[in-house]
C-alpha positions as CSV (number, residue, x, y, z in Angstrom):
1,M,-14.9,62.8,154.9
2,S,-16.5,59.5,153.7
3,I,-14.4,56.8,152.0
4,R,-16.3,57.5,148.8
5,G,-15.4,61.1,149.2
6,R,-11.7,60.4,149.7
7,R,-11.6,58.2,146.7
8,D,-13.3,60.8,144.6
9,S,-10.9,63.5,145.6
10,E,-7.9,61.4,144.7
11,H,-9.0,61.3,141.1
12,T,-10.1,64.8,140.5
13,G,-7.9,65.1,137.5
14,T,-5.3,67.8,136.7
15,R,-5.6,68.1,133.0
16,K,-6.5,71.5,131.6
17,G,-8.6,71.3,128.5
18,P,-10.1,68.5,126.6
19,V,-8.2,65.3,125.9
20,R,-7.8,64.3,122.2
21,P,-8.7,60.8,121.0
22,E,-5.3,60.2,119.5
23,T,-3.7,61.2,122.9
24,V,-5.8,58.7,124.6
25,V,-4.9,55.9,122.2
26,D,-1.2,56.8,122.4
27,T,-1.2,56.7,126.2
28,A,-3.3,53.5,126.3
29,L,-0.7,51.9,124.0
30,A,2.1,53.1,126.2
31,L,0.5,51.7,129.3
32,V,0.2,48.3,127.6
33,S,3.9,48.5,126.6
34,R,4.7,48.9,130.3
35,G,2.4,46.5,131.9
36,G,0.7,44.4,129.3
37,L,-2.9,44.5,128.2
38,E,-4.2,43.3,131.5
39,S,-2.9,46.4,133.1
40,L,-5.0,48.7,131.0
41,T,-8.1,50.1,132.8
42,M,-10.1,53.2,132.1
43,R,-9.3,54.4,135.6
44,R,-5.6,53.9,135.2
45,L,-5.8,55.6,131.8
46,S,-7.7,58.5,133.1
47,D,-5.2,59.0,136.0
48,T,-2.3,58.9,133.7
49,L,-3.9,61.5,131.4
50,G,-4.8,63.7,134.5
51,T,-8.5,63.5,133.7
52,Q,-11.7,61.7,134.7
53,P,-13.1,58.5,133.3
54,P,-16.2,60.3,132.0
55,A,-14.0,62.4,129.8
56,L,-12.7,59.1,128.2
57,Y,-16.1,57.6,127.8
58,R,-17.2,60.7,125.9
59,L,-14.7,59.6,123.3
60,F,-14.9,55.9,123.5
61,H,-18.2,54.6,124.8
62,D,-16.4,51.5,126.4
63,K,-13.1,49.8,126.6
64,D,-13.8,47.6,123.6
65,A,-14.2,50.8,121.6
66,L,-10.9,52.0,122.8
67,V,-9.2,48.7,122.0
68,D,-10.6,49.0,118.5
69,A,-9.0,52.4,118.1
70,M,-5.7,51.0,119.5
71,A,-5.9,48.2,116.9
72,E,-6.2,50.8,114.2
73,A,-3.3,52.6,115.4
74,I,-1.2,49.5,115.2
75,L,-2.5,48.5,111.8
76,A,-1.8,52.0,110.4
77,N,1.9,51.0,110.6
78,A,1.2,48.5,108.1
79,L,0.0,50.8,105.5
80,G,1.9,52.2,102.5
81,P,2.3,51.9,98.7
82,L,2.6,48.3,97.5
83,P,5.3,47.3,94.9
84,A,4.0,46.8,91.3
85,A,4.6,43.1,91.5
86,S,2.8,39.8,91.4
87,W,-0.1,39.0,93.7
88,E,2.2,36.6,95.5
89,D,4.8,39.3,96.2
90,R,2.1,41.7,97.3
91,V,0.6,39.2,99.8
92,S,4.1,38.5,101.2
93,V,4.8,42.2,101.5
94,L,1.5,42.9,103.3
95,A,1.8,39.8,105.6
96,G,5.3,41.1,106.6
97,R,4.1,44.5,107.3
98,L,1.2,43.2,109.4
99,R,3.5,41.0,111.4
100,A,6.0,43.9,112.0
101,A,3.3,46.3,113.0
102,M,1.9,43.8,115.6
103,L,5.3,42.9,116.9
104,G,6.1,46.6,117.4
105,Q,3.6,46.8,120.1
106,R,3.5,44.6,123.3
107,D,0.4,42.4,123.1
108,G,-0.1,43.7,119.6
109,A,-1.6,40.5,118.3
110,R,-4.1,40.4,121.3
111,I,-5.2,43.9,120.6
112,V,-5.7,43.5,116.8
113,G,-7.1,40.1,117.2
114,G,-9.9,41.3,119.5
115,S,-10.9,44.1,117.2
116,Y,-13.5,44.2,114.4
117,S,-13.1,47.9,113.6
118,T,-14.4,49.5,110.4
119,R,-11.9,52.3,110.3
120,R,-9.5,53.1,107.5
121,P,-6.4,51.2,108.4
122,N,-8.3,47.8,109.0
123,L,-10.3,48.3,105.8
124,T,-7.3,49.4,103.8
125,V,-5.3,46.2,104.7
126,A,-8.3,44.0,104.0
127,D,-9.0,45.8,100.7
128,S,-5.3,45.4,99.6
129,L,-5.3,41.7,100.4
130,L,-8.7,41.2,98.7
131,A,-7.3,43.0,95.6
132,A,-4.3,40.6,95.5
133,M,-6.6,37.6,95.8
134,G,-8.8,39.0,93.0
135,D,-5.6,39.4,90.7
136,A,-4.9,35.7,91.6
137,G,-8.3,34.8,90.2
138,F,-10.3,34.2,93.5
139,T,-13.8,35.5,93.6
140,G,-16.7,35.5,96.0
141,E,-16.4,33.6,99.3
142,E,-13.1,32.0,98.2
143,A,-11.5,35.4,97.9
144,I,-12.7,36.3,101.5
145,W,-11.4,33.0,102.8
146,A,-8.1,33.4,101.2
147,V,-7.8,36.8,102.9
148,T,-8.8,35.4,106.3
149,T,-6.4,32.6,105.9
150,V,-3.4,34.9,105.4
151,F,-4.5,37.3,108.1
152,S,-5.2,34.5,110.6
153,Y,-1.8,33.0,110.0
154,V,-0.1,36.2,110.6
155,L,-2.1,36.9,113.7
156,G,-1.5,33.4,115.1
157,E,2.4,33.5,114.6
158,V,2.7,36.9,116.2
159,L,0.6,35.7,119.2
160,E,2.8,32.6,119.5
161,Q,5.9,34.8,119.4
162,Q,4.7,37.4,121.9
163,Q,3.1,35.0,124.3
164,G,4.3,31.5,123.8
165,H,8.1,31.7,123.7
166,L,8.2,33.2,127.2
167,K,7.1,29.9,128.4
168,V,9.2,27.5,126.5
169,D,12.3,25.9,128.2
170,L,13.8,23.9,125.5
171,D,16.2,22.1,127.9
172,E,13.2,21.1,130.0
173,V,11.3,19.9,127.0
174,R,14.2,17.9,125.8
175,A,14.6,16.3,129.1
176,S,11.0,15.1,129.0
177,L,11.3,13.6,125.6
178,S,12.0,9.9,126.0
179,P,13.2,8.3,122.6
180,E,11.2,5.3,123.4
181,D,8.0,7.3,123.9
182,Y,8.5,10.2,121.5
183,P,11.0,9.0,118.9
184,H,10.2,11.6,116.3
185,L,10.3,14.7,118.7
186,A,13.3,13.4,120.5
187,N,15.3,13.4,117.2
188,S,13.8,16.5,115.7
189,A,15.2,20.0,115.2
190,L,13.3,21.3,118.2
191,P,15.2,24.6,118.6
192,A,13.8,25.7,115.2
193,I,10.5,26.2,116.9
194,L,11.9,29.5,118.3
195,D,13.3,30.7,115.0
196,F,10.2,32.9,114.5
197,D,11.5,34.7,111.4
198,A,12.3,31.5,109.6
199,R,9.2,29.6,110.5
200,F,6.9,32.6,109.6
201,A,8.6,32.7,106.1
202,F,8.2,29.0,105.8
203,G,4.6,29.0,106.7
204,L,3.7,31.9,104.5
205,R,5.4,30.3,101.5
206,L,3.3,27.2,102.2
207,I,0.1,29.2,102.2
208,I,1.0,31.2,99.0
209,T,1.9,27.9,97.3
210,G,-1.4,26.4,98.3
211,L,-3.3,29.5,97.1
212,R,-1.3,29.4,93.8
213,E,-2.4,25.8,93.3
214,R,-6.0,26.6,94.0
215,T,-6.2,29.6,91.7
216,P,-8.2,29.2,88.6
217,L,-5.8,31.3,86.6
218,P,-3.1,29.7,84.3
219,R,0.2,29.5,86.2
């Protein structure tokens, strides 16, 4: 048997019946949870599902399409009725839900950040944020920019929490901070950089305060 023949025989697939899109997405997210986004390949996914890669490509024409569907599955966890409250409170609630949804999945921010899906969860989140900005008095391009400002902040904070904190050794950083060379850093509350809940809340308050100051409606 040729090398090609042996390789093909190793991945004949054992699944009986068609695989469903939601099963593929759930399995892909589980693989990422175990090995990170880099570990996800269509070959590994098909092997895990006991099928062949062509069966996956019939559902998702490429890996980017699969990642879009994975992003939608993550964002779906941020959906739900919003409180009958001020636009500021609704933005805070939505931002918190987005953060929780992305933090609930390993590499969640990378998955969502690389997606430009036009499915219901993504559109619903965007529409809800846009409605809040409309109630604040923003229209046209400023309303869109206000939405992207909030979303980009949430995405960046989650990405930092999921990726950056693993590489921070505060003792090592402290040791490298000479008071003569870096007087402000050396005397700062540096450990607060890893208090992700507090820093998220602080930054979100700054953004909402800035939006409130910008809004044309009476305050």
